[in-house]
C-alpha positions in Angstrom: 32.8 15.8 10.4 31.6 12.7 8.5 28.0 12.4 7.3 27.3 9.0 9.0 23.9 8.2 10.5 23.8 7.8 14.3 22.7 4.4 15.4 19.3 4.1 17.0 18.0 7.5 15.7 15.8 7.9 12.7 14.3 10.7 10.6 11.1 10.6 8.6 10.3 13.0 5.7 6.9 14.6 6.4 5.6 14.6 2.9 6.9 11.3 1.4 7.1 9.4 4.8 10.5 8.0 3.8 12.8 6.9 6.6 16.4 8.0 6.9 19.2 7.5 9.4 19.8 10.4 11.7 22.4 12.9 10.6 22.8 16.4 11.8 22.7 17.7 8.3 19.3 16.1 7.6 17.9 17.0 11.1 18.2 20.7 10.2 15.7 20.3 7.3 12.2 21.5 8.3 10.5 18.8 6.3 12.0 16.0 8.4 11.0 14.9 11.9 12.7 12.6 14.3 10.9 9.3 15.0 11.5 6.3 17.3 12.7 3.0 15.9 9.3 1.5 16.6 7.6 4.2 14.4 10.2 3.8 11.7 10.1 0.0 11.5 6.8 -1.3 13.0 7.3 -4.7 11.5 10.2 -5.3 13.9 7.9 -4.7 16.9 4.9 -6.9 16.0 3.0 -8.6 18.8 2.7 -12.4 18.9 -0.9 -12.1 17.7 0.0 -9.9 14.8 2.8 -12.3 13.7 0.4 -15.2 13.8 -2.1 -13.3 11.7 0.4 -12.3 9.1 1.8 -15.8 8.8 -1.6 -17.4 8.0 -2.4 -17.6 4.3 -5.5 -15.6 3.2 -8.6 -17.6 2.5 -9.8 -15.2 -0.1 -9.3 -16.3 -3.7 -7.3 -13.6 -5.4 -7.0 -15.4 -8.7 -8.0 -14.0 -12.1 -11.7 -13.7 -12.7 -12.9 -16.1 -15.3 -14.6 -14.6 -18.3 -16.7 -17.7 -19.1 -20.1 -15.8 -18.9 -21.7 -14.8 -22.1 -23.6 -11.5 -22.3 -27.3 -11.8 -21.8 -29.5 -11.6 -24.9 -32.3 -9.2 -24.9 -35.7 -10.7 -24.2 -37.4 -8.8 -27.0 -35.6 -8.8 -30.4 -37.4 -5.6 -31.5 -36.0 -3.7 -28.6 -32.5 -4.9 -29.5 -33.0 -3.9 -33.2 -34.1 -0.4 -32.1 -31.2 0.0 -29.8 -28.6 -1.0 -32.5 -30.0 1.4 -35.1 -28.1 4.7 -35.7 -29.9 7.9 -34.7 
């Protein structure tokens, strides 16, 4: 018997959630469960609304935060001097 996956049947590892093609050898493992194709590959079964939502670019600016701001100076120089002294 060859170790070839059966078409249309899939197995998912319970701990790592990895998807495998169905083979009798893997199906005997207790850490594996059989799942439908829709559970294994949800991106193939997206609704029209979900496809439109994923195709739109995000409006959020995900660029690098600029480090132009300088740290605020203490209002009272005596407090800053006390804070910088060693104990």
